[in-house]
C-alpha positions as CSV (number, residue, x, y, z in Angstrom):
1,M,25.9,-1.7,9.3
2,T,26.6,1.5,10.9
3,S,24.9,5.1,10.4
4,T,26.2,8.3,11.1
5,V,23.7,11.6,12.6
6,N,24.4,14.9,14.0
7,P,23.7,14.9,17.4
8,D,23.3,18.9,17.1
9,L,19.8,18.2,15.4
10,E,16.7,18.1,17.2
11,S,15.1,15.4,17.8
12,A,11.1,15.8,16.2
13,V,9.8,13.4,18.4
14,D,10.7,16.1,21.8
15,A,9.6,17.9,20.0
16,P,7.1,20.5,21.9
17,A,3.8,19.0,23.0
18,A,1.8,22.0,21.4
19,A,3.8,22.1,18.1
20,L,2.6,18.3,17.3
21,A,-1.2,18.8,18.6
22,A,-0.8,22.2,15.4
23,T,0.1,19.3,13.9
24,M,-2.7,17.7,13.7
25,E,-5.0,20.2,12.9
26,D,-3.0,20.7,9.9
27,P,-4.7,21.3,6.4
28,N,-1.5,19.9,4.4
29,W,0.0,17.6,7.0
30,W,-0.7,14.5,4.0
31,R,1.4,16.9,1.9
32,Q,5.0,14.8,3.0
33,A,3.5,12.6,6.0
34,S,5.5,9.3,6.6
35,V,2.8,7.1,6.3
36,Y,2.8,3.1,8.2
37,Q,0.7,0.8,6.4
38,I,-0.7,-2.2,8.9
39,Y,-2.4,-5.2,7.5
40,P,-4.2,-6.1,11.6
41,R,-5.2,-9.6,10.9
42,S,-0.7,-9.8,10.9
43,F,0.6,-6.7,13.3
44,A,-0.5,-8.4,17.2
45,D,-2.7,-10.4,17.9
46,S,-4.1,-9.6,21.6
47,N,-6.1,-13.1,22.4
48,G,-4.2,-16.5,20.8
49,D,-6.7,-16.9,18.9
50,G,-3.9,-16.4,15.6
51,I,-5.7,-12.9,14.2
52,G,-4.0,-9.8,14.9
53,D,-6.6,-7.1,16.0
54,L,-7.2,-3.9,17.0
55,K,-6.0,-4.4,20.6
56,G,-2.9,-5.7,19.0
57,I,-2.3,-2.8,17.1
58,T,-3.1,-0.8,20.5
59,S,-0.6,-2.4,22.0
60,R,1.8,-1.6,19.8
61,I,1.5,2.5,19.7
62,P,4.5,2.9,21.7
63,Y,6.6,1.0,19.1
64,L,5.2,2.9,16.6
65,K,5.5,6.0,17.7
66,S,9.1,5.2,18.5
67,L,8.9,4.4,14.7
68,G,8.3,8.4,14.0
69,V,5.9,7.4,11.8
70,D,3.1,10.5,10.8
71,A,0.0,8.0,10.3
72,V,-0.9,4.4,10.0
73,W,-2.9,3.4,7.0
74,L,-5.3,0.6,8.4
75,S,-6.1,-2.5,5.7
76,P,-9.4,-3.1,6.1
77,F,-10.9,-4.8,9.7
78,Y,-14.4,-4.5,8.5
79,P,-16.3,-8.2,8.9
80,S,-15.3,-10.6,6.9
81,A,-15.2,-13.9,5.0
82,L,-11.7,-13.4,4.2
83,A,-12.4,-14.6,0.7
84,D,-9.7,-11.8,-0.1
85,G,-7.7,-11.0,3.1
86,G,-10.3,-8.5,4.1
87,Y,-11.5,-6.8,0.6
88,D,-14.7,-8.9,1.2
89,V,-16.8,-6.6,3.2
90,D,-19.7,-7.8,4.5
91,D,-20.9,-4.9,6.7
92,Y,-18.6,-1.0,6.2
93,R,-19.6,0.3,9.2
94,D,-18.8,-2.5,12.4
95,V,-15.7,-4.1,12.5
96,D,-14.6,-7.1,12.5
97,P,-15.7,-9.3,15.9
98,K,-12.8,-11.3,15.0
99,L,-10.0,-8.0,15.4
100,G,-12.6,-6.6,17.8
101,T,-15.2,-3.7,18.4
102,L,-16.3,-0.1,17.6
103,A,-15.1,0.3,20.8
104,D,-12.2,-0.9,21.2
105,F,-11.5,0.9,17.5
106,D,-12.9,4.3,19.5
107,E,-10.1,2.6,22.3
108,M,-7.2,2.1,19.3
109,I,-7.8,6.1,17.0
110,A,-7.9,8.1,21.0
111,A,-4.7,6.3,21.6
112,L,-3.4,7.0,18.4
113,H,-4.3,10.4,18.6
114,E,-2.8,10.9,21.6
115,A,0.9,9.4,20.0
116,R,-0.1,12.0,17.3
117,I,-0.4,9.6,15.0
118,K,-3.0,10.0,12.3
119,L,-5.1,7.0,11.0
120,I,-5.9,6.4,7.6
121,A,-8.7,4.0,7.3
122,D,-9.4,1.3,3.7
123,I,-12.5,1.4,2.2
124,V,-13.4,-0.6,-0.6
125,P,-16.0,0.6,-2.7
126,N,-16.3,-1.3,-6.1
127,H,-17.8,-4.7,-4.5
128,T,-19.2,-5.6,-1.3
129,S,-18.9,-9.4,0.0
130,N,-21.1,-11.9,-1.5
131,L,-22.3,-12.0,2.0
132,H,-23.5,-8.4,2.3
133,E,-26.7,-7.8,3.0
134,W,-28.0,-6.2,0.6
135,F,-26.0,-8.8,-1.7
136,Q,-27.9,-11.9,0.0
137,E,-30.8,-9.5,-0.6
138,A,-30.7,-9.3,-4.5
139,L,-30.4,-12.8,-5.0
140,A,-33.3,-13.3,-2.7
141,S,-35.2,-10.7,-5.3
142,P,-36.8,-11.2,-8.7
143,K,-34.8,-9.6,-11.5
144,G,-35.5,-6.9,-12.1
145,S,-35.9,-5.6,-9.1
146,A,-34.1,-2.5,-6.5
147,A,-32.5,-5.1,-4.8
148,R,-30.5,-6.0,-7.3
149,D,-30.1,-2.7,-9.0
150,R,-27.5,-1.9,-6.5
151,Y,-25.2,-4.7,-8.4
152,I,-24.3,-5.1,-11.8
153,F,-27.0,-8.4,-13.0
154,R,-27.4,-9.7,-16.6
155,D,-28.9,-12.4,-18.8
156,G,-26.8,-14.5,-20.0
157,L,-25.8,-15.1,-23.6
158,G,-27.1,-18.4,-25.5
159,P,-30.4,-19.8,-26.3
160,D,-31.1,-20.7,-22.4
161,G,-28.7,-17.8,-21.2
162,S,-26.0,-20.6,-20.0
163,R,-23.3,-18.3,-21.1
164,P,-21.9,-15.3,-19.4
165,P,-22.8,-12.1,-20.4
166,S,-18.7,-11.3,-21.4
167,D,-15.5,-13.5,-21.9
168,W,-14.4,-10.8,-20.2
169,D,-11.5,-12.4,-17.1
170,S,-11.8,-11.7,-13.7
171,V,-8.2,-10.0,-11.9
172,F,-8.1,-13.1,-10.4
173,G,-8.2,-15.4,-12.8
174,G,-11.5,-16.9,-14.5
175,P,-14.3,-15.7,-15.3
176,A,-15.1,-12.2,-14.5
177,W,-19.5,-13.5,-13.5
178,E,-20.7,-15.9,-11.9
179,R,-24.1,-17.2,-12.8
180,T,-27.1,-17.5,-9.9
181,E,-29.5,-20.2,-9.1
182,D,-32.4,-18.0,-10.9
183,G,-30.1,-18.1,-14.5
184,Q,-28.9,-14.2,-14.3
185,W,-25.2,-13.9,-13.8
186,Y,-23.7,-11.3,-11.3
187,M,-20.4,-9.6,-12.2
188,H,-17.1,-9.8,-10.3
189,I,-13.4,-7.9,-11.8
190,F,-12.2,-9.9,-8.5
191,A,-13.1,-12.8,-7.0
192,R,-16.8,-14.2,-6.9
193,E,-17.3,-13.3,-3.5
194,Q,-16.5,-10.1,-4.3
195,P,-20.5,-8.8,-6.6
196,D,-18.9,-5.0,-8.0
197,L,-21.6,-2.7,-7.0
198,N,-23.3,-0.1,-9.6
199,W,-22.2,2.9,-9.1
200,D,-24.8,4.2,-11.3
201,N,-27.2,3.8,-8.3
202,R,-27.9,6.6,-6.3
203,E,-28.8,5.0,-3.3
204,V,-25.2,3.3,-3.6
205,R,-23.5,6.6,-3.7
206,D,-25.3,7.8,-0.6
207,D,-24.8,5.1,1.2
208,F,-21.2,5.6,0.5
209,L,-21.5,9.0,1.3
210,K,-22.9,7.9,4.8
211,T,-20.3,5.6,5.4
212,L,-17.4,8.3,5.5
213,R,-19.5,10.1,7.7
214,F,-18.8,7.7,9.5
215,W,-15.6,7.2,9.8
216,S,-14.9,10.4,9.5
217,D,-17.1,10.6,13.1
218,R,-15.5,8.6,15.1
219,G,-11.9,10.5,14.0
220,V,-10.4,9.0,10.8
221,D,-8.3,11.0,9.3
222,G,-8.4,9.8,5.8
223,F,-8.7,7.0,3.2
224,R,-6.9,5.2,1.0
225,V,-9.4,4.3,-2.0
226,D,-9.1,0.9,-3.1
227,V,-9.4,0.4,-6.7
228,A,-10.4,3.8,-7.2
229,H,-10.3,3.1,-11.2
230,A,-13.0,0.8,-10.8
231,L,-16.1,2.3,-9.6
232,T,-18.1,3.4,-12.7
233,K,-18.3,1.4,-15.4
234,D,-20.0,1.7,-18.9
235,L,-22.2,-2.1,-19.3
236,T,-24.2,-1.2,-22.7
237,E,-24.7,-4.1,-24.3
238,P,-23.7,-5.7,-26.8
239,L,-20.8,-5.8,-24.5
240,P,-17.4,-5.9,-26.5
241,S,-15.5,-8.6,-25.8
242,K,-11.4,-9.7,-25.5
243,A,-10.3,-9.7,-29.0
244,E,-12.3,-6.0,-29.1
245,L,-10.4,-4.4,-25.9
246,G,-7.3,-5.5,-27.2
247,P,-4.3,-7.2,-25.8
248,Q,-3.8,-3.4,-22.8
249,G,-7.2,-3.6,-22.0
250,G,-7.6,-1.6,-25.5
251,N,-10.0,1.3,-26.2
252,N,-9.0,5.1,-26.1
253,L,-8.1,6.2,-22.3
254,G,-11.2,7.0,-20.2
255,E,-13.4,4.8,-22.5
256,H,-13.1,1.4,-21.3
257,P,-15.6,-0.6,-20.0
258,F,-14.9,-0.6,-16.2
259,W,-10.8,0.9,-16.0
260,D,-10.9,4.4,-15.5
261,R,-13.6,5.9,-16.6
262,D,-14.0,10.2,-16.7
263,E,-17.5,8.8,-14.6
264,V,-15.7,8.2,-11.4
265,H,-14.3,11.5,-11.2
266,E,-18.3,12.9,-10.5
267,V,-18.0,10.3,-7.4
268,F,-15.2,11.5,-6.1
269,A,-16.3,15.2,-6.1
270,E,-19.3,14.1,-4.0
271,W,-16.3,12.6,-1.5
272,R,-14.6,15.7,-1.4
273,T,-17.5,18.1,-0.4
274,V,-17.9,15.3,2.3
275,F,-14.5,15.7,3.4
276,N,-14.1,19.1,3.8
277,E,-17.0,18.7,6.0
278,Y,-14.4,18.1,8.2
279,T,-11.8,19.8,10.3
280,P,-8.8,19.3,8.9
281,P,-10.5,18.2,6.2
282,R,-10.2,14.5,5.5
283,T,-7.8,13.5,3.0
284,A,-8.0,10.2,0.4
285,V,-5.0,8.7,-1.6
286,A,-6.6,6.8,-4.8
287,E,-5.4,3.1,-5.3
288,A,-5.5,3.9,-8.8
289,W,-3.3,1.7,-11.8
290,V,-4.2,4.0,-14.3
291,H,-1.9,5.9,-17.3
292,A,0.3,8.6,-15.8
293,D,-1.2,10.8,-17.7
294,R,-4.8,10.2,-15.7
295,R,-3.2,9.5,-12.7
296,A,-4.0,13.6,-11.7
297,R,-7.5,13.5,-11.9
298,Y,-7.9,11.5,-8.5
299,A,-4.9,13.5,-7.4
300,S,-7.1,16.5,-7.9
301,P,-7.8,18.6,-4.9
302,D,-11.1,18.2,-6.5
303,G,-11.3,14.9,-5.7
304,L,-9.2,12.5,-3.9
305,G,-6.5,14.5,-2.9
306,Q,-3.5,12.2,-3.7
307,A,-3.5,9.4,-6.2
308,F,-0.2,6.2,-5.5
309,N,2.1,6.1,-8.0
310,F,3.6,2.9,-7.6
311,D,6.2,3.7,-10.4
312,L,9.2,3.5,-7.8
313,L,7.8,0.0,-6.7
314,K,8.4,-1.3,-10.4
315,A,11.2,0.0,-11.3
316,D,14.0,-1.9,-12.1
317,W,17.4,-1.2,-10.3
318,N,18.6,0.9,-12.3
319,P,19.8,4.6,-11.7
320,R,18.3,6.2,-15.2
321,Q,14.9,4.6,-14.5
322,F,14.7,6.2,-11.2
323,R,15.5,9.8,-12.4
324,E,13.1,9.4,-14.8
325,I,10.5,8.6,-12.8
326,I,10.8,10.9,-9.6
327,T,11.3,13.9,-11.9
328,K,8.3,12.8,-14.3
329,N,5.9,12.1,-11.1
330,L,7.2,15.5,-9.0
331,V,5.8,17.1,-12.1
332,E,2.9,15.4,-12.0
333,A,1.8,16.0,-8.2
334,T,2.9,20.3,-9.4
335,S,0.6,19.8,-12.1
336,S,-2.2,18.7,-10.0
337,G,-1.8,20.9,-7.0
338,A,-1.4,17.2,-4.9
339,S,2.3,15.6,-3.4
340,S,3.3,12.7,-5.3
341,T,3.5,9.0,-3.0
342,W,6.3,6.7,-3.0
343,V,6.5,3.7,-2.1
344,F,8.3,0.0,-2.3
345,S,6.7,-2.6,-0.8
346,N,2.5,-2.8,0.7
347,H,0.6,-6.2,1.7
348,D,0.0,-6.9,-2.4
349,V,3.9,-7.2,-3.6
350,V,6.2,-8.8,-2.9
351,R,9.0,-7.1,0.1
352,H,11.3,-5.4,-1.9
353,A,14.7,-6.8,0.2
354,T,13.6,-10.1,-1.5
355,R,13.0,-8.1,-4.6
356,Y,16.6,-6.7,-4.8
357,G,17.9,-9.5,-3.5
358,L,17.1,-11.2,-6.4
359,P,19.5,-11.7,-9.7
360,P,18.4,-9.9,-12.6
361,V,16.0,-11.2,-15.7
362,G,17.2,-10.9,-18.9
363,A,20.4,-10.7,-20.4
364,D,21.4,-7.3,-19.2
365,S,22.0,-7.3,-15.8
366,D,22.8,-4.8,-15.2
367,D,19.5,-3.1,-16.4
368,G,17.7,-6.0,-15.0
369,Q,16.1,-6.5,-11.7
370,D,12.5,-7.7,-12.0
371,G,12.6,-8.9,-8.4
372,G,9.8,-11.5,-7.9
373,A,8.9,-12.6,-11.6
374,W,9.4,-15.9,-10.2
375,L,6.4,-15.2,-7.4
376,M,4.4,-13.8,-10.1
377,S,5.5,-17.2,-12.3
378,G,5.0,-19.4,-10.1
379,G,8.4,-20.9,-10.6
380,T,11.5,-22.0,-7.9
381,E,12.5,-19.7,-5.8
382,P,15.9,-18.6,-7.5
383,E,19.1,-17.7,-4.5
384,L,18.1,-14.5,-3.0
385,D,21.1,-13.4,-1.6
386,R,19.4,-11.9,1.8
387,A,22.6,-9.6,1.9
388,L,22.4,-7.7,-1.0
389,G,18.3,-7.3,-1.0
390,E,18.5,-5.5,2.3
391,R,21.5,-3.6,1.9
392,R,19.7,-2.4,-1.7
393,A,16.3,-2.1,0.6
394,R,18.0,0.5,2.8
395,A,19.3,2.4,0.5
396,V,16.1,3.0,-1.3
397,S,13.8,3.8,1.4
398,Q,17.0,6.2,2.2
399,L,16.3,7.6,-1.2
400,M,12.5,7.4,-0.7
401,L,12.7,9.2,2.7
402,A,14.2,11.9,0.9
403,L,11.5,13.1,-1.7
404,P,9.1,15.7,-1.5
405,G,6.0,14.0,-1.2
406,S,4.8,11.5,1.2
407,A,6.5,7.8,1.5
408,Y,4.5,5.1,2.6
409,L,5.7,2.2,4.9
410,Y,4.5,-1.8,5.4
411,Q,4.3,-3.0,8.1
412,G,7.9,-5.4,9.0
413,E,10.0,-3.4,5.8
414,E,11.4,-1.8,8.8
415,L,13.3,-5.4,9.6
416,G,14.5,-5.4,6.8
417,L,12.0,-8.9,6.4
418,H,11.9,-11.1,3.3
419,E,9.0,-12.7,1.2
420,V,8.2,-16.1,3.2
421,A,8.5,-18.1,0.0
422,D,7.6,-21.7,1.4
423,I,3.5,-22.0,2.0
424,A,2.3,-24.9,2.2
425,E,-0.6,-25.3,-0.3
426,E,-2.9,-26.5,3.0
427,D,-2.1,-22.7,4.6
428,R,-2.2,-20.3,1.6
429,Q,-4.9,-18.3,2.0
430,D,-4.8,-15.4,-1.3
431,P,-7.7,-16.4,-3.9
432,T,-5.0,-15.5,-6.8
433,F,-2.9,-18.8,-5.7
434,F,-6.5,-21.1,-6.0
435,R,-7.7,-19.1,-9.1
436,N,-4.0,-18.9,-11.3
437,R,-2.7,-22.9,-9.8
438,G,0.8,-22.8,-11.1
439,V,0.7,-19.4,-12.6
440,D,0.4,-16.9,-9.0
441,V,0.9,-18.1,-6.0
442,G,-0.4,-15.3,-4.4
443,R,0.1,-12.5,-1.7
444,D,0.8,-14.8,1.5
445,G,4.6,-14.0,1.1
446,C,4.1,-10.8,2.4
447,R,1.6,-11.4,4.8
448,V,3.0,-13.4,7.5
449,P,2.5,-12.1,11.1
450,L,5.1,-10.2,12.3
451,P,8.2,-11.2,14.6
452,W,8.1,-8.9,17.8
453,T,10.8,-11.5,19.9
454,R,13.4,-13.7,19.2
455,D,11.3,-17.2,20.7
456,G,8.2,-18.1,20.8
457,E,6.1,-20.0,19.1
458,S,4.8,-17.7,17.1
459,F,7.7,-14.9,18.0
460,G,5.8,-12.5,20.8
461,F,2.6,-12.4,17.7
462,G,0.7,-13.6,19.9
463,F,0.5,-16.2,22.9
464,G,-0.7,-18.7,20.4
465,G,-0.1,-19.4,17.4
466,A,0.0,-17.4,14.0
467,H,-2.7,-18.1,10.9
468,L,-0.2,-18.0,8.4
469,P,3.5,-20.1,9.3
470,Q,5.8,-18.0,10.4
471,P,9.8,-19.2,9.0
472,A,12.5,-20.3,11.5
473,W,14.5,-17.3,10.8
474,F,12.2,-14.9,11.7
475,G,13.4,-15.0,15.0
476,D,16.7,-13.2,14.3
477,Y,14.4,-10.2,12.1
478,A,12.4,-10.2,16.1
479,V,11.5,-6.4,17.0
480,E,13.5,-7.2,20.2
481,V,16.3,-8.1,18.5
482,Q,17.2,-5.5,16.4
483,E,16.0,-3.4,19.4
484,A,19.7,-4.3,21.2
485,D,21.4,-3.5,18.1
486,P,21.8,0.8,17.6
487,S,23.1,-0.8,14.2
488,S,20.4,-2.9,13.0
489,H,17.9,-2.6,10.2
490,L,15.4,-1.3,12.8
491,G,17.6,1.3,13.9
492,F,18.5,2.5,11.0
493,Y,14.7,3.0,9.5
494,R,14.2,5.1,13.0
495,R,17.0,7.5,12.6
496,A,15.7,8.0,8.7
497,L,12.5,9.2,9.8
498,E,13.5,11.1,12.7
499,L,15.6,13.0,10.9
500,R,12.9,13.3,7.6
501,R,10.7,14.5,10.3
502,E,13.6,17.7,11.7
503,L,14.5,18.3,7.9
504,Q,11.6,18.3,5.5
505,G,11.0,21.9,4.6
506,E,9.2,23.1,1.4
507,E,8.7,20.5,-1.2
508,D,11.4,22.3,-3.4
509,F,13.7,19.6,-5.2
510,E,17.3,20.0,-7.5
511,W,18.8,17.1,-9.0
512,V,22.8,17.5,-8.8
513,D,24.5,16.5,-11.8
514,E,27.5,13.5,-11.0
515,P,30.5,12.8,-12.8
516,S,29.3,9.4,-12.4
517,A,25.6,7.4,-14.0
518,D,25.6,5.6,-11.0
519,V,24.6,7.9,-8.8
520,L,21.6,10.1,-8.0
521,H,22.7,13.5,-5.9
522,F,20.0,15.4,-5.1
523,T,19.4,18.7,-3.0
524,R,16.2,19.9,-0.6
525,P,15.3,22.8,0.6
526,G,17.4,24.3,3.9
527,G,20.9,22.6,1.7
528,W,20.5,19.1,2.6
529,H,21.7,16.8,0.3
530,S,20.6,13.0,-0.4
531,V,23.4,10.7,-2.7
532,T,22.3,7.5,-3.7
533,N,24.9,5.5,-5.9
534,F,23.6,2.4,-7.4
535,G,27.0,1.0,-8.7
536,P,29.3,-1.3,-7.1
537,A,32.4,1.2,-7.3
538,T,33.3,4.0,-5.0
539,V,32.4,7.1,-5.3
540,D,33.2,10.7,-3.7
541,L,30.6,12.4,-1.7
542,P,30.0,16.7,-1.7
543,A,31.9,18.4,1.1
544,G,29.6,18.5,4.5
545,T,28.9,16.5,7.6
546,V,27.2,13.6,6.6
547,L,24.0,12.5,8.8
548,L,23.2,9.4,7.7
549,S,24.5,6.8,5.8
550,S,22.2,3.1,4.9
551,S,25.7,1.2,5.0
552,P,29.6,2.5,6.1
553,L,31.3,4.8,4.3
554,E,34.8,3.6,3.0
555,D,37.9,5.7,3.8
556,G,35.0,8.8,3.7
557,R,33.8,7.6,0.3
558,L,30.4,6.4,-1.1
559,P,30.3,2.6,-1.5
560,G,27.8,1.2,-3.5
561,D,23.9,0.2,-3.7
562,T,24.2,3.2,-0.7
563,T,22.6,6.3,0.1
564,A,24.3,8.9,2.5
565,W,22.6,12.8,4.1
566,L,24.1,15.1,4.0
567,V,24.2,19.3,5.1
């Protein structure tokens, strides 16, 4: 793969320090930021225990700076028994001792800021760990106690209370209720080690405001809000059954017992008041899997300010779908006053280099590109075309980086990493695998520790092993290997991010109609163009200078599965 860059364009990384400092104080820095997600236990291990840690992240900040990202989103780093990869939090205002200390956190954030990189911390407000001191107090307290009221405890059904309060299922499989020794049941939308908090309780709300200030005072620039659409619940008895809710969760929008209730925005309005206490105001982005028409409330300036859209992540390899999704989300962002978010990979989904290299699902091979249905079904992995997957992943990543809004990258995608499918049962960690055997093989495949060097016991991840096994082919994708090759996947990402920072202007956007239905072409302020060819045949490019192409041009024409930027 080769690319062409206009040598006359000034690199953003060489911008004057004063200009970069001003960017750090810009209250709108998040609107078109490039954000790199770090799953800390799999990024870099500084002490050889096989688990990535904060000192490991700090040691790799020069790499993040050279990549050219504006911010890091740090997945949970709090004390946790890892029943769900750190999303079962024992203490919201501390660091897991396996990952470091608060002093290590302070050192890391200071080094990030010195490199002009913001930090977005993951926060998990729907549930705590079952080891959290509040929940341990609740278990030791009687029915009806103030300690139990912080969570959702109910008596069971039947003469002896032996049946759960409802027949609802957990997202991770199995019932959404767990019985305690005294006979009561507590609710957990996810794993039983993740009891849901009662957000009708004022103490719960106040404690999270304290947590937001705790991390903001330490310099955290924003928050990614886990399961933002599930906090508030209407558990008026009798509770409806699954059948009453219907196959899609039922009820009118905003009226489900625990998904996307209108009252949740009262919580986020309080959070916004806290965010606005700081200069610049702290940002937030909601993980809210909600109906598209209801996403804008989460992204409101009076609420969290921004909400993930996962629509491109779920799209087939189909230019019509891409155009509809992009158009709809940009209109939605404008109406809410926010900017859109774009993402193709994260810690919960099959890596997109793999999704785009899998055979299509369904009879229509032009439209179907489910990419990862084999993983979710627990079936046997079909033949993977790695080269095709990587080619298409580069093309859509370059398209994404040209769009107005913020772009979220997941660690390792800049290396072209694929999903690791061959993980033995005894090595797996994701609870979805154990609770849905034969149905869902879980998310471990995208959480395997990164390869930094071609060789070594853990490919440079640390000087010991790795908490998830790394396949032998990882060495070929290592940072060390790709840094020596300017035409590598890593080299491509660095050029794309550098150009994005240099070219990015106002959030305006305009489609350009093309003769071929396989081509998506749009322009951005300043007169630069992004052209993506989803089809198999080469197409003509508009007149201009090609700044970057995700795959080599063919006699000046744009080949299939390729994006080019021009001015």
